[in-house]
C-alpha positions as CSV (number, residue, x, y, z in Angstrom):
1,M,95.0,90.0,104.0
2,G,95.3,87.4,106.7
3,G,98.0,86.8,109.3
4,G,97.0,88.9,112.2
5,G,93.9,87.0,113.3
6,R,90.3,87.9,112.9
7,P,89.8,91.7,113.0
8,A,87.7,93.1,115.8
9,R,87.9,96.9,115.2
10,A,90.1,99.4,113.4
11,A,91.0,103.0,114.0
12,V,92.5,105.5,111.6
13,V,96.0,106.5,112.8
14,K,96.9,108.6,109.8
15,R,95.2,109.5,106.4
16,W,96.8,111.8,103.9
17,T,98.0,111.9,100.3
18,L,100.8,109.5,100.6
19,S,99.4,106.8,102.9
20,V,96.6,105.5,105.1
21,V,97.5,103.8,108.4
22,L,95.0,101.8,110.5
23,R,95.5,100.3,114.0
24,C,93.6,97.1,114.1
25,A,92.7,95.0,117.2
26,T,92.5,91.4,116.1
27,S,92.1,88.0,117.9
28,G,95.9,87.6,117.4
29,G,96.9,90.9,118.9
30,V,97.1,94.5,117.6
31,V,98.5,95.1,114.1
32,F,99.0,98.1,111.9
33,H,97.8,98.1,108.3
34,K,99.4,100.6,106.0
35,R,98.6,101.3,102.3
36,S,100.8,103.8,100.5
37,H,101.1,105.9,97.4
38,P,102.4,103.7,94.5
39,S,105.8,105.5,94.7
40,L,106.2,104.3,98.3
41,A,104.5,101.0,98.1
42,H,107.7,99.0,98.3
43,E,107.9,99.6,102.1
44,G,106.1,96.3,102.9
45,R,108.3,94.2,100.7
46,V,111.4,95.9,102.2
47,L,110.2,95.1,105.7
48,A,109.6,91.5,104.8
49,A,113.0,91.2,103.2
50,L,114.7,92.6,106.4
51,G,113.3,89.8,108.4
52,N,110.5,88.8,110.7
53,R,112.4,88.0,113.9
54,R,110.5,89.2,116.9
55,D,113.7,90.6,118.4
56,G,114.8,92.2,115.1
57,P,115.3,95.9,114.5
58,V,112.2,96.4,112.2
59,P,108.5,95.7,112.8
60,T,107.4,92.2,112.1
61,V,105.3,91.8,108.9
62,V,102.3,89.5,109.5
63,A,100.6,90.0,106.2
64,L,101.8,91.2,102.8
65,G,99.4,91.7,99.9
66,E,100.0,92.7,96.3
67,P,102.2,95.8,95.8
68,Y,99.3,98.3,96.2
69,D,97.2,96.4,98.7
70,G,99.3,97.3,101.7
71,W,100.7,95.2,104.5
72,C,100.3,94.5,108.2
73,T,102.9,94.7,110.9
74,R,102.7,93.6,114.6
75,E,102.4,96.5,117.0
76,V,105.6,97.4,118.9
77,N,105.3,99.4,122.2
78,L,107.9,102.0,121.7
79,R,109.2,105.1,123.4
80,P,109.9,107.3,120.3
81,G,113.3,108.8,119.6
82,T,111.8,112.2,119.9
83,E,111.4,111.6,123.7
84,L,115.0,110.4,124.2
85,A,118.3,112.1,124.9
86,Q,120.2,113.3,121.8
87,D,122.9,110.7,122.4
88,A,120.3,108.0,121.6
89,R,120.7,108.9,117.9
90,G,124.1,107.1,118.0
91,R,122.3,103.9,119.1
92,A,119.8,104.1,116.3
93,L,122.6,104.7,113.8
94,A,124.6,101.8,115.2
95,V,121.6,99.5,114.7
96,L,121.1,100.8,111.2
97,C,124.8,100.1,110.5
98,G,124.2,96.4,111.4
99,L,121.5,96.2,108.7
100,Q,123.6,98.1,106.2
101,R,126.6,95.8,106.7
102,D,124.3,92.8,106.3
103,W,123.1,94.1,102.9
104,L,126.4,95.1,101.4
105,G,126.8,93.3,98.0
106,R,123.1,92.4,97.9
107,T,121.8,95.3,95.9
108,A,120.0,93.0,93.4
109,E,117.8,91.7,96.3
110,L,117.1,95.2,97.4
111,A,116.2,96.3,93.9
112,A,113.8,93.4,93.6
113,T,111.8,94.8,96.5
114,G,111.3,98.1,94.6
115,C,113.7,100.1,96.6
116,W,114.5,103.5,95.0
117,S,117.9,103.8,93.3
118,R,119.9,106.5,95.1
119,T,123.4,105.4,94.2
120,P,125.9,108.2,93.6
121,E,125.5,107.6,89.8
122,A,121.7,107.8,90.1
123,L,121.9,111.0,92.1
124,A,124.3,112.6,89.7
125,G,121.8,111.9,87.0
126,L,119.1,113.8,88.9
127,V,121.2,117.0,89.3
128,P,120.3,118.7,86.0
129,T,116.5,118.3,86.7
130,A,116.8,119.5,90.3
131,A,119.0,122.5,89.4
132,R,116.5,123.7,86.8
133,R,113.4,123.2,88.8
134,D,111.5,126.2,90.0
135,L,110.5,124.7,93.4
136,F,113.0,126.8,95.3
137,G,112.8,130.4,94.1
138,A,110.1,133.1,94.4
139,A,108.1,131.8,91.4
140,S,107.3,128.7,93.4
141,A,105.1,130.8,95.7
142,L,106.3,128.6,98.7
143,P,106.5,130.4,102.0
144,G,110.2,131.2,102.8
145,A,111.4,130.6,99.2
146,L,115.1,131.1,98.4
147,S,116.2,134.6,97.7
148,A,117.9,135.4,94.4
149,R,121.3,135.2,96.0
150,E,120.4,131.8,97.7
151,R,119.2,130.5,94.3
152,T,122.5,131.4,92.7
153,R,124.4,129.6,95.5
154,F,122.1,126.6,95.1
155,T,122.7,126.5,91.4
156,E,126.5,126.7,91.9
157,A,126.4,123.9,94.5
158,C,124.4,121.7,92.0
159,A,127.1,122.2,89.4
160,R,129.7,120.7,91.8
161,L,127.6,117.7,92.7
162,P,128.3,115.4,89.8
163,E,132.0,115.4,90.7
164,L,131.3,114.8,94.3
165,C,129.0,111.9,93.4
166,A,131.7,110.4,91.2
167,E,134.1,110.6,94.2
168,L,131.6,109.0,96.5
169,A,130.9,106.2,94.0
170,A,134.6,105.2,94.4
171,A,134.6,105.5,98.2
172,P,134.1,102.6,100.7
173,P,132.2,100.7,101.8
174,G,130.0,100.5,98.6
175,V,126.3,100.7,98.1
176,T,123.8,99.0,100.4
177,L,120.5,99.6,102.2
178,V,119.5,103.2,102.9
179,H,116.6,104.0,105.2
180,G,116.1,107.4,103.7
181,D,114.4,109.3,106.6
182,L,115.9,108.2,109.9
183,H,114.8,111.2,111.9
184,P,113.9,110.6,115.6
185,G,110.2,110.2,114.9
186,N,111.1,107.1,112.8
187,W,112.7,105.0,115.4
188,G,112.2,104.2,119.1
189,V,113.1,102.0,122.0
190,E,110.8,99.1,122.9
191,R,109.6,99.7,126.4
192,D,109.8,96.0,127.5
193,T,113.1,95.0,126.0
194,G,115.1,98.2,125.3
195,R,115.8,97.2,121.7
196,I,115.9,99.9,119.0
197,V,113.3,99.5,116.3
198,L,113.5,101.4,113.0
199,L,110.2,102.5,111.5
200,D,108.8,103.9,108.3
201,W,110.9,102.5,105.5
202,A,108.8,104.2,102.8
203,E,111.8,105.9,101.4
204,A,114.1,102.9,101.4
205,S,116.7,102.9,98.7
206,V,119.9,101.5,97.4
207,G,122.8,104.0,97.9
208,H,125.9,104.9,99.9
209,P,125.1,104.1,103.6
210,F,126.3,107.5,104.8
211,L,123.3,109.1,103.1
212,D,121.3,108.2,106.2
213,V,123.5,110.3,108.6
214,A,122.1,113.6,107.3
215,A,118.5,113.0,108.3
216,A,119.5,111.3,111.5
217,L,121.4,114.3,112.8
218,R,119.6,117.2,111.2
219,S,117.5,118.2,114.2
220,C,120.3,117.6,116.8
221,P,121.4,121.0,117.9
222,D,124.2,119.9,120.2
223,A,127.5,119.7,118.2
224,A,129.0,117.4,120.8
225,A,126.1,115.0,120.7
226,R,126.3,114.9,116.9
227,S,130.0,114.1,117.1
228,R,129.4,111.3,119.6
229,A,126.6,109.9,117.4
230,L,128.9,109.9,114.3
231,D,131.7,108.2,116.3
232,R,129.3,105.5,117.4
233,Y,128.1,104.9,113.8
234,F,131.7,104.9,112.5
235,T,132.9,102.5,115.1
236,H,130.3,100.0,113.9
237,W,131.9,100.0,110.4
238,S,135.0,98.5,111.8
239,P,136.8,96.4,110.5
240,L,135.7,97.5,107.1
241,M,136.7,101.1,107.6
242,S,138.7,102.9,110.3
243,R,137.0,105.8,112.1
244,E,139.3,108.3,110.4
245,E,138.5,106.8,107.0
246,C,134.8,107.1,107.9
247,R,135.2,110.8,108.7
248,T,136.9,111.4,105.4
249,V,134.1,109.7,103.5
250,W,131.4,111.5,105.5
251,R,132.9,114.9,104.6
252,L,132.5,113.9,101.0
253,A,129.1,112.2,101.4
254,E,127.4,115.0,103.4
255,P,126.6,117.3,100.4
256,V,125.4,114.3,98.4
257,A,123.3,113.3,101.4
258,A,121.8,116.8,101.6
259,F,120.9,116.5,97.9
260,N,119.3,113.1,98.4
261,Q,117.0,114.6,101.1
262,L,116.2,117.5,98.8
263,V,115.3,115.1,95.9
264,T,113.0,113.1,98.2
265,Y,111.2,116.2,99.5
266,A,110.8,117.6,96.0
267,R,109.2,114.3,94.9
268,L,106.9,114.3,97.9
269,L,105.9,117.9,97.3
270,D,105.0,117.0,93.7
271,E,102.7,114.3,94.9
272,A,101.1,116.2,97.9
273,E,97.8,117.9,97.7
274,P,98.0,121.7,97.3
275,R,96.9,122.1,100.9
276,E,99.8,120.0,102.1
277,R,102.6,121.8,100.2
278,T,103.1,124.4,102.9
279,D,103.8,121.6,105.4
280,W,106.5,120.1,103.2
281,A,108.0,123.3,102.0
282,P,110.1,124.2,105.1
283,R,111.9,120.8,104.9
284,L,112.6,121.1,101.2
285,L,113.9,124.6,101.6
286,W,116.0,123.7,104.6
287,W,117.9,121.1,102.5
288,A,118.1,123.6,99.6
289,R,119.9,126.0,102.0
290,R,122.0,123.3,103.5
291,L,123.4,122.0,100.2
292,P,125.7,125.0,99.4
293,R,127.1,125.0,102.9
294,A,127.8,121.3,102.7
295,V,129.5,121.6,99.4
296,D,131.7,124.4,100.8
297,E,132.6,122.3,103.8
298,A,133.5,119.3,101.5
299,D,135.7,121.5,99.3
300,R,137.5,122.8,102.4
301,G,138.2,119.2,103.5
């Protein structure tokens, strides 16, 4: 693929089951080349659809090949979110909200890029398979598997999900772009300009926008910081929704968001090499344990 200038040298940044990432020094500057597993290969098309402005909130695509050939993006000098204060998560969510508002009502365009469908209706359709899977109990042989009591709680929570999905389907603001994995390692602040840049759109989907809140706040231990991040995100939905309306919808969306994360990690676990399963297992099981608690909180209102 062209677009970045004549390659001078390349270094492997990451190589594993789901993708290969190269850092390439070219005559036109440094670019990253990424080639992903077929189930994640829509990422390049999503990035191209989100825009190539140099001051935009996503990396600039400089070359895009056929679906499974990969793509190249211009290097961005970032300070990663993992190095920033917890309150910075609110800034990242606010930037994401801008993209989500831009893509409301444009789901056909998103679907054309190959985005996964994670609408409330689609997630409801995945519940029976997830509830029956033996990825979570002792028979899975995963370290830290759910106990028999936890497995029962998980099954009971899954039984409640279709109704919650139906309620979320009727809730504002509608379906739009979902990043899918907005943890602090997947965004950062450009050192020269201070802009937020959102990375790694491999799990991009069409769904309710509040699905993204779960991953964004999962590793934030400070309850006050989580509350401030939510308030900042909710404020950016004005005038489409009031902050109070956002809080009401979030209580409903949180268990569905937990289930969405669980479905993603179950899928990745299926596609991982056996030696990688123990790396993915803690995240999968964390969401399996979080789901019943989120359902309980939604039912309490």
